[in-house]
C-alpha positions in Angstrom: -8.6 -22.8 8.6 -6.3 -24.5 11.0 -7.6 -25.4 14.4 -4.6 -23.8 16.1 -5.6 -21.6 19.0 -4.9 -18.0 18.5 -4.8 -15.9 21.6 -6.4 -12.5 21.9 -4.2 -9.4 22.1 -4.5 -6.3 24.2 -6.3 -3.0 23.4 -4.5 -1.0 26.0 -6.0 2.4 25.2 -8.9 3.8 23.1 -9.6 7.3 24.2 -12.1 9.6 22.4 -11.9 13.4 22.8 -15.2 14.9 21.9 -15.2 18.5 20.6 -17.6 19.6 23.4 -18.7 18.6 26.9 -16.9 17.5 30.0 -14.8 14.9 28.3 -13.4 17.2 25.6 -10.1 17.9 27.4 -9.2 14.6 29.2 -11.2 12.3 26.9 -12.9 9.0 27.7 -11.3 5.5 27.4 -13.8 3.1 25.8 -11.4 0.2 25.2 -13.6 -2.1 27.4 -16.6 -1.5 25.0 -14.7 -2.5 21.8 -15.8 -5.9 20.5 -13.7 -5.8 17.2 -10.9 -3.6 15.9 -9.6 -3.7 12.3 -6.5 -1.8 11.3 -5.7 -1.5 7.5 -2.7 -0.7 5.3 -2.6 -1.0 1.5 0.0 -0.4 -1.2 -2.7 1.3 -3.3 -3.9 3.5 -0.4 -2.5 6.9 0.5 -3.7 6.6 4.1 -4.0 4.0 6.8 -7.5 3.5 8.2 -9.3 1.7 11.1 -12.7 0.3 11.7 -14.0 -0.3 15.2 -17.1 -2.1 16.4 -18.4 -0.7 19.8 -21.0 -2.4 22.0 -22.3 0.1 24.6 -24.6 -0.7 27.5 -25.0 3.0 28.6 -22.5 3.8 31.2 -22.4 7.6 31.1 -24.3 9.8 33.6 -26.4 12.3 31.8 -28.4 13.7 34.6 -29.0 12.5 38.2 -30.1 8.9 38.2 -30.1 8.8 34.4 -27.6 6.9 32.3 -27.0 7.4 28.6 -25.0 5.8 25.8 -21.7 6.9 24.3 -23.0 8.3 21.0 -25.2 10.9 22.8 -23.4 11.1 26.1 -19.9 12.1 24.9 -21.2 12.9 22.2 -19.7 11.3 19.0 -20.8 13.0 15.8 -17.6 12.9 13.6 -14.3 14.7 13.8 -13.4 13.6 17.3 -9.7 12.9 18.0 -8.9 9.4 19.1 -5.8 8.1 21.0 -5.1 4.4 20.5 -2.7 1.8 21.7 -2.8 -2.0 21.2 -0.3 -4.9 21.0 -0.2 -8.4 19.6 0.5 -11.6 21.4 3.8 -12.6 19.9 6.6 -13.8 22.1 8.1 -10.3 21.9 5.0 -8.1 21.8 4.7 -5.5 19.1 2.9 -2.4 20.1 1.1 0.0 17.7 0.4 3.4 19.3 -1.3 6.5 17.8 -1.3 9.8 19.8 -4.0 12.3 20.2 -3.8 13.4 16.5 -3.2 9.9 15.1 -6.8 9.1 14.1 -10.1 11.0 13.9 -13.7 9.7 13.7 -14.6 9.9 10.0 -18.2 8.6 10.3 -20.5 6.5 12.5 -22.1 3.6 10.8 -24.8 1.0 11.4 -25.9 2.4 14.8 -28.3 -0.1 16.3 -29.9 1.5 19.3 -31.7 -0.6 22.0 -33.0 -0.2 25.4 -30.2 -2.3 27.0 -27.4 -2.0 24.5 -26.5 -0.2 21.3 -23.9 -1.3 18.7 -22.2 1.0 16.2 -19.2 1.1 14.0 -16.6 3.9 14.0 -14.6 4.5 10.8 -11.4 6.2 11.7 -9.1 8.2 9.4 -5.9 10.2 9.7 -5.5 14.0 9.9 -3.7 14.0 6.6 -6.6 12.1 5.0 -8.9 15.0 5.9 -6.4 17.8 5.2 -6.0 16.4 1.7 -9.6 17.4 1.0 -8.9 21.0 2.1 -5.6 21.5 0.3 -4.6 22.0 -3.3 -1.2 21.9 -5.0 -0.8 25.2 -6.9 2.9 26.0 -7.3 5.5 25.1 -10.0 7.8 22.3 -8.9 11.3 21.6 -10.4 14.1 19.1 -9.4 13.7 15.4 -8.8 10.3 13.8 -8.4 11.3 12.4 -5.0 12.3 15.8 -3.7 9.0 17.3 -5.0 7.0 14.6 -3.1 8.7 15.5 0.2 8.0 19.2 -0.5 4.4 18.6 -1.2 3.8 16.5 2.0 5.8 19.0 4.2 4.3 22.2 2.8 3.1 24.2 5.8 0.4 25.8 3.7 -0.7 22.4 2.5 -0.7 18.9 4.0 1.9 19.9 6.6 2.5 16.4 7.8 4.9 15.8 10.7 5.1 12.0 10.0 8.2 10.3 8.8 8.6 10.2 5.0 10.7 7.5 3.3 11.5 8.0 -0.4 13.7 6.2 -2.9 15.5 8.9 -4.7 14.5 9.3 -8.4 17.1 9.6 -11.2 15.7 12.4 -13.3 14.1 15.8 -12.7 10.5 16.5 -13.7 9.0 20.0 -13.9 5.3 20.5 -13.4 2.5 22.8 -12.0 0.1 21.5 -9.5 -3.0 22.8 -11.3 -5.1 22.9 -8.1 -5.0 19.1 -7.6 -5.0 17.4 -4.2 -1.7 16.5 -2.7 -2.4 12.7 -2.5 -3.5 12.7 -6.2 -0.3 14.6 -7.3 2.0 12.2 -5.3 0.3 9.1 -6.8 0.5 10.7 -10.3 4.2 11.3 -9.8 4.7 7.7 -8.7 4.0 6.5 -12.2 6.7 8.7 -13.6 9.6 7.9 -11.3 12.7 5.7 -12.0 15.1 5.1 -9.1 18.7 6.1 -8.9 21.5 3.5 -9.2 19.8 1.5 -12.0 22.1 2.6 -14.8 19.4 3.6 -17.2 16.3 5.7 -16.7 14.1 3.1 -18.3 15.5 0.2 -16.3 13.1 0.2 -13.4 10.3 2.7 -13.8 7.3 2.7 -11.4 6.8 3.7 -7.8 4.1 3.3 -5.1 3.0 6.1 -2.8 1.3 4.8 0.4 1.2 5.0 4.2 2.1 2.6 6.9 2.4 2.8 10.6 5.9 4.1 10.1 4.8 7.0 8.0 4.5 7.9 4.3 6.4 5.9 1.7 7.4 6.8 -1.9 9.0 3.5 -2.9 10.4 2.1 -6.2 8.7 -1.2 -7.2 12.0 -2.8 -8.1 13.6 -1.7 -4.8 10.7 -3.2 -2.9 11.1 -6.5 -4.7 14.8 -6.6 -4.1 14.4 -6.5 -0.3 15.3 -9.4 1.9 12.4 -11.0 3.9 11.4 -8.9 6.9 13.3 -10.1 9.9 13.9 -13.3 7.9 10.2 -14.2 8.4 9.2 -17.4 6.7 5.7 -19.0 6.9 4.5 -22.5 6.0 1.0 -23.9 5.3 0.7 -27.2 7.1 -1.8 -29.4 8.9 0.6 -29.8 11.8 -0.9 -28.3 15.0 2.3 -26.3 15.8 5.5 -25.3 14.2 8.7 -26.9 15.5 10.8 -24.1 16.7 13.9 -25.9 15.5 12.8 -25.5 11.9 13.4 -22.5 9.7 9.8 -21.3 9.8 8.7 -18.3 11.8 5.0 -19.4 12.1 2.3 -21.3 10.3 -0.2 -20.1 7.8 -3.7 -20.7 9.1 -5.6 -20.2 5.9 -4.8 -19.7 2.2 -6.9 -18.6 -0.7 -5.8 -17.7 -4.2 -7.7 -14.5 -5.0 -6.2 -14.2 -8.4 -4.0 -16.4 -10.6 -3.0 -15.3 -14.1 -6.1 -13.7 -15.7 -5.2 -14.1 -19.3 -8.0 -12.1 -20.9 -7.4 -9.1 -18.6 -3.7 -9.2 -19.1 -4.1 -9.3 -22.8 -6.6 -6.4 -22.8 -4.2 -4.4 -20.6 -1.3 -5.0 -23.0 0.7 -6.8 -20.3 2.5 -9.0 -22.7 2.7 -6.8 -25.8 1.5 -3.3 -26.8 2.2 -0.6 -29.2 2.7 3.1 -28.3 2.6 6.1 -30.6 4.4 9.2 -29.3 3.5 12.4 -31.2 6.1 15.3 -31.5 4.1 18.4 -32.3 7.3 20.5 -32.3 8.8 18.6 -35.2 5.5 17.4 -36.6 6.7 13.8 -36.3 5.9 10.7 -34.3 7.7 7.7 -32.8 6.4 4.1 -32.6 7.4 1.8 -29.9 6.5 -1.9 -29.9 6.8 -3.5 -26.5 7.0 -7.2 -25.9 7.4 -8.5 -22.4 9.2 -11.7 -23.4 11.8 -10.0 -25.6 12.2 -6.7 -23.8 13.8 -7.8 -20.5 16.5 -5.2 -21.2 14.0 -2.6 -20.0 14.0 -4.1 -16.5 10.7 -6.1 -16.5 12.3 -9.0 -14.6 10.2 -11.6 -12.9 10.6 -12.5 -9.3 11.9 -16.0 -10.0 14.1 -17.3 -12.8 11.6 -20.0 -13.9 8.8 -18.1 -15.4 5.7 -19.8 -16.9 5.0 -17.6 -19.9 1.7 -17.9 -21.6 1.6 -19.4 -25.1 3.3 -17.2 -27.7 0.1 -16.9 -29.8 -1.2 -14.6 -27.0 1.9 -12.5 -26.5 3.4 -11.7 -29.8 0.8 -9.4 -31.4 0.2 -6.0 -29.6 -3.1 -6.2 -27.7 -3.2 -2.5 -26.6 -2.6 0.7 -28.4 -1.5 3.8 -26.4 -1.0 7.5 -27.6 0.8 10.3 -26.0 1.9 13.8 -27.1 5.5 14.4 -26.2 6.2 17.6 -24.1 9.3 18.9 -26.0 9.9 22.5 -25.2 7.5 22.6 -22.2 8.4 23.6 -18.7 12.1 24.2 -19.3 14.2 24.6 -16.1 15.0 28.0 -14.8 14.2 30.4 -12.0 12.8 33.1 -14.3 11.5 33.4 -17.9 14.9 34.4 -19.3 16.6 31.4 -17.7 13.9 29.1 -19.0 14.2 30.6 -22.5 17.9 30.1 -22.4 17.4 26.4 -21.4 15.1 25.9 -24.3 17.4 27.6 -26.8 20.3 25.4 -25.7 18.3 22.3 -26.2 15.0 22.7 -28.3 14.5 19.0 -28.2 14.6 18.9 -24.4 11.9 16.5 -23.1 10.5 17.3 -19.7 9.4 13.7 -19.4 11.0 11.0 -21.5 7.8 9.1 -22.1 9.1 6.6 -24.8 11.6 5.2 -22.3 9.5 5.5 -19.1 5.8 5.4 -19.6 5.4 2.0 -21.3 7.8 0.3 -18.9 6.0 1.8 -15.9 2.6 0.6 -17.1 3.9 -2.9 -17.8 5.5 -3.1 -14.4 2.2 -2.3 -12.5 0.3 -4.8 -14.6 2.9 -7.6 -14.2 3.3 -7.1 -10.4 -0.3 -8.1 -9.7 -0.2 -11.2 -11.9 -0.5 -13.5 -8.9 -2.4 -12.6 -5.7 -2.7 -14.8 -2.7 -4.5 -14.2 0.6 -3.3 -15.7 3.8 -4.2 -15.5 7.5 -1.6 -15.8 10.3 -1.7 -15.3 14.0 -1.6 -11.5 14.8 1.8 -10.1 14.1 1.9 -6.3 14.3 5.5 -6.0 13.2 4.5 -6.5 9.6 4.0 -3.6 7.2 2.7 -3.2 3.7 5.7 -3.2 1.4 7.6 -5.9 3.4 8.8 -9.1 1.8 8.1 -12.5 3.4 8.7 -16.0 2.4 6.0 -18.7 2.2 6.0 -22.4 1.5 2.8 -24.2 0.3 2.9 -28.0 0.1 2.2 -30.1 -3.0 -1.0 -32.0 -3.2 0.1 -35.6 -2.3 -0.9 -38.6 -0.3 2.5 -38.8 1.3 2.8 -37.9 5.0 5.9 -35.8 4.4 5.0 -33.2 1.9 7.5 -31.1 -0.2 6.9 -27.4 -0.9 5.3 -26.6 -4.2 8.3 -25.4 -6.2 6.1 -23.0 -8.3 4.3 -21.2 -5.5 6.9 -21.2 -2.8 9.3 -18.3 -2.4 9.2 -14.5 -1.7 6.0 -12.5 -1.7 5.4 -8.7 -1.4 2.7 -7.7 1.1 0.2 -5.6 -0.9 -2.3 -5.1 1.9 -2.8 -6.1 5.5 -5.5 -6.1 8.2 -4.9 -6.6 11.9 -8.1 -7.9 13.5 -8.6 -7.9 17.3 -11.5 -9.4 19.2 -11.9 -10.4 22.8 -11.4 -14.1 21.7 -8.5 -13.9 19.2 -6.2 -11.8 17.0 -5.4 -12.4 13.4 -3.4 -10.7 10.6 -4.7 -11.1 7.1 -2.2 -10.5 4.3 -2.7 -10.0 0.6 0.5 -11.2 -1.1 1.5 -10.5 -4.7 4.3 -11.6 -7.0 4.9 -11.2 -10.7 5.6 -14.9 -11.7 5.5 -18.5 -10.7 8.7 -20.0 -9.7 14.2 -26.7 -2.8 12.8 -29.6 -1.9 12.8 -29.3 1.9 10.4 -31.5 3.8 7.4 -29.9 5.5 6.6 -31.9 8.7 
């Protein structure tokens, strides 16, 4: 890691509202007792989370002349509301603020009691994370997938979230019944079936992510995420220079880099990332359809890499199908209509109506998820709380050379999608850890 000094940021507020006792209404701010705060977002997570390490020396008066710790004095047992506010140390500070219903104490871990001080960890979760365990999706849903997701999240008898919801509108309708599944599960399941509008063909860009950031819930198309411009034109560079010259194009320096995953050929082959064969059974016509899919020769289906210069693996590992998939087509199921007669009329008008066009969508969606995580890189930068999961940033990594002036590595430089992030605050420093992903390897600017 670079020896650059990273300044601490400010935990302005961390107020816990116990369910009972004298602090239940006004709460108690314990920000001064926090020794570490970690805030998490992830493309593969339906909820944001937080983990806080608290060191308590016993500052609550229990009885006359007797002091007691926070766990027993408040008390903290799980389910308490928490109000939080903290900022980074950027030139223009970014503040993250969560009101009295922003987070709840999910559990207390690793409590280490002592006579002078006790240390414990608070795992925090959102209201929706807990409501998801108490709610089931039971109704029938018609219309577009994106509209159904909004309806499920807003349902007053269900999740009933008041947070912002950002969706990329889907191009086709999909009819289904909730079957008593949890809301988050249903939304994630629907994400695999969506294709965005404006792509021309329904099979041109299948695949969505359903996740949460500080800004609210997101139901976003993979291809639309990848087509974004870099967030606030942010561009980072990994260099041994102590500081970044503000006159350069770079926003800040990368303090640490590790490649968590490069191309894992065996796993990609086993998952059918490069070539697979799908059999779709039509029980209505007692027939079946075979689809052979090859990543190299099926670019027409929208599996397009991030950069033009793709390093494909040898043909001997990509030409033969390495995964077989089977699916029963749902011809004649769940026809549209407000009543049985209307649904019967819809079916009679088009007996071959497919509620979900699996041959065009399913394989493409699976391939897109597999390809997107082809390359995974972890970096650490100075705390920047303006970043969100799903943002695009640019990174330059230098070539390995003895020359003083190093050029960026043309294969690893370029745009990356933030797949997960962690903002870590301690009394000494503040860092943001990012997991970056892209679907391919990839101009010659000098890195000072």
